[in-house]
N, C-alpha and C positions, 0 to 999 in steps of 0.2 A: 605266065609262069606260076599260076597258083597251085599247079599239081606238085605236091611235096615230092622232092627228089627222093627221099628216103622210102616213100613208099613202093616205089619200083622194085627195091632189092630184096624185100619181104616175100617176093612172089616167086624167086628162083633161088637155087642153091646158093647160100652165102659163101664168100670166099673165106678160106681160113685165115688169110691173112688180117683180115678185119676183126675176126674175133680174137686173134692173138694181139692186135693193136690195142682193142679195148681192154683185155685183160692186163696188159701191159700198163695202161692208163690207171686202171684199178690198184695196180701195186703201187704206182707212184703216188696217187691220191691217199692210199691207205697208209702211206708213211707220213702224211701231214700232220696229223695230231702228235705222234710222238716227237716229230721235228720241231713243231710250233710250240710245244712245251719248254724245249730249250730256247729257241730263239725270242719267244715272248718274254723271257727274263731281261732282255735288253732292247727290245722294239715293242711299241705300243702297237696293237692290232690295225689301227688307220694306217700308220707309217709302213707296216709289214705289207698290208694289202696294195697299197699303192705303189711300193717299191717293186713288188713282185710283177705287177701288170704293167709297169712301165718299162722295166728292164727286158721283160718278155717282149713287148711291143717293138722295141727298138732293135732287139737282136733279130726277130723274125722278119722285120721289115729289112734289115740288112741281108738277111737270108735270101728273102724273096727277089730283092733287085739284083743279088748275085747270080740267081737262077734264071729270072725272066727278064732282067733288065729293068728300065725305068718306064717304058712307054705305057705299060699297063696302069701307071699311076694316074694318067689322064683319064682313065675310064672308071675310076672308084666312085660309086654312088655314095658321096659323103653324107647326106641325110640318112641313108639306111645304114651306113657304117656308124653313125652316131646312135641310131636306134638300137643297132645291135650291141653297142658299147653300153649303152644305158640299161640293156638287160642284164650285161654281165656286172655292171656296177650296182644295179639293184640287187641282184643275187648276192654279191660280196657283203654289201651293207644290211640286207635283211638277215643274212645269215648270222653275222657278227652281233647285231644287236638282239637277235631272237635268241641266241645261246646265252647271251648275258642276262636276260630277263625271261627264262624259262626255268621250270623245274626240272632237275637233271633226270630223272625217271621219264617225264613226259617227253623231254627232248630226245631222248634215246627212241622212244617209241614212235615219234613223228618222224625222225631220222630213218628208222627202219621201215616204216610205211611210205616214205617219200617216193621210192622208185615205183612202187605200185600206183601211187597217185598220179605221178608223173605219166604214166602209162595209159592210165584212164583219161587223163586230161588230152593227152595225144590222140586217143582213139576218138573221143567226143568232139573235140575243138578243130582238129585237123583231119579227122576221118583216116586217121592211121589203122590198118587192119591189124587184128589180134592174130599172132601166128598160132597154130595148132600146140596145145599144151601150155598156153600162157598162163591161165588160171591156177593149175597146179604148181606151175614152175614159180609164180609169183607168191603163192601161198606159203610154200615150203620156204623159200629164200627169205622172204619177209620174216616168217616166225624165227627162222635161224639167226639173222641179222639182229633182231631184238634180243633173242636169248643170248647171244654172244656179246653184245655190248652191255646187258644188264649184269652179265657175269663178272664183270670188274667193278661194279657199284658196291659203295659202302654199305654194310649190313643195317646201320642206323638211318640210311636215306629213306625219305618218306616221299610218297607219290602226290602230286598235286598239279595245279594249272597256274602259271603266273602271267598269262597273256602272250609272252614271246613265242609261244609254240605256233600260234597262226602266222607269225612272221616266217618262220622255218617252212611252213607250208607254201605260203606265197612265194618265197624264194625258190623252193624247189620247182614251182611251176613256172617261175620265170626264166630258170635256166633251161627248162624244157621248150618254152617258147624261142628263147635266143637259138637253142641247137637247131630247130625245125627251120627257123626263118633263115638263119645262116646258110642253110642249103637251098632254100627256095630262091633267095635273092643272089647268092654268090656261088652256087653249087657247080657251075661250070669251070670254075677256078681250080687251081691245086689248093689242097687244104692248108699248106704252109701261107699261102696268099689270104686266104679265107681268115685264118686265125689272127694273121698280122693287122688286117684291116679292122677285125672286131676288136682286138686289143688297143688299137690306136683310137677307136671310137670310145673304148672304156676308159683310157686314161684322159682323154679330151672330158668326160664327164666326172672323173673322179679328182682331178687336179683342183678344180674350183672348190670342191667340197672338203678336199684336204686342207686347202689354205684357210677355209673357215674354221675348220677343227683347230687348226694351228693357232690361229688368231684368238681363239676362245680358250686355249690351253689344254684342248683335249688330245692333241696329237702333237708330236715332236720328234725330230730325228734323236737318235742316241746321244748322249752327253758325252761320251767317252768311246774309243775305239772299241767295236765288238771284239769278244774274245774269239779264239780261233775255233772252237767247237761251234758258236752261234754263227760264225761267218761260213764255216764249212756247210752246215745244215741249210743256211740261208741260199747258198749257191745250189744246194741239191733242191730245195723247194721251187727256186725260179726256173732252174734248167729242167729237171725232170717232171715236177707237178704242173707247173704253169705254163712253160714253152712245150715240152715234148708231150705232155699230157693233154694240153689243148688242142694240139694239131691231131693226135692219134684219135681223141674223142670225135673231132670233127670228121675225121676219116671212117670212123665206125659207124656214126650216124648216116653218112651219105651211103655206105655200102650195105649195112645190114638192118638199118633202121633204127628208130628212137625206141621203139618197144623192146627190142633185144639189148641194146646198150643201156636203157634204164634198168633192166633186170640185172646186169652185170655190176650196177652200182652197190648190189648187196653184198659184194666181195670186199668192198672198203673196209669194214670192219675186221674181215678176216686177215686181210693183209696188214691191217693196224695191230692186230694182236700179234702176228708173226714178227713183226718189226718191234713191238713192245718186248716180246721175248728176247730179241737180239739185244736189247738194253737191259736185260736182266729181269724183266718181269714176266713171270711165265704164266701161261693161261690156265685158268681153273677148269674143272670137268664141265660146268655149264657152258663155258665159252667154246671149248672143243666139240661139245654137242651141237652148239649154235652153227660153228663153222661147218660141220659135216652136213646139217640140214640146208645150208646155203649152197654148198657145193653140189648136193643132190638136185636142188631146185634149178640152178642154173644148167646142170647136165640135161634135165628134162627138156628144157627149150632147145639147147643146143643140138639134141638128138632128133627134135621132132622134123617131120617132113615138110617142105615149103608147101602151102596151099595155093589153089587156084593155077 
């Protein structure tokens, strides 16, 4: 079972549903930053991450049992589930620590180039084939994502490197590893089950880490009942970004491959800008230019003909 499941789908016409599912995922993930800005006023990042994964794992497990019964639980390869969970947990922790210890400009540049780096990693380490038009598509969309993200930066911000940028790179590669291994190891299952088992592994890894952070005072549940806006956005983050987004991402990887789904990651700042506009923060001309470049770049790969 060493042949990547996702490698098969990039050699035939990709289903429209998989592209649509991935775009929906990017929309859900694009809303995370505006939503998190509100929720993090009342939750610390460690509590938020653990809560998101834990609730999503429980709900997906219940859905999977409702759809498939309980007999499949006896066939779960729990060591692999823990490995997948460790990949998710590592991504969440590396991203949180990396952002906290990165220069804002450098973090934006690294985040903008992460989809391309993930595609290169998948091509080299997992022998994933690059579709026709991949280089130009990633070039345009990466430039657009960086321009769009930098367009909201304060004029007085200065470039530099603080060390956390490398954690962001490793985090992105860890997520790519998880995405491919989940399909290699569990790809014959429905994606709701794949995601449920992965999240169960993640919460098994995150829980002891959270308890340590709680013991040393770095994490704690909110001291008061969260406000209505924070609660509503928390429900959105769990249901749309973590639960639905996780399932649809895995579905996209299985059907159209990690290279194409990685390209779609550049849509995240586009949807983030749209969401921010809904909250009253309107885009600058640079952000609009960046969004246009991302859309053109994604369209180049979407329109390319499958090879082989």
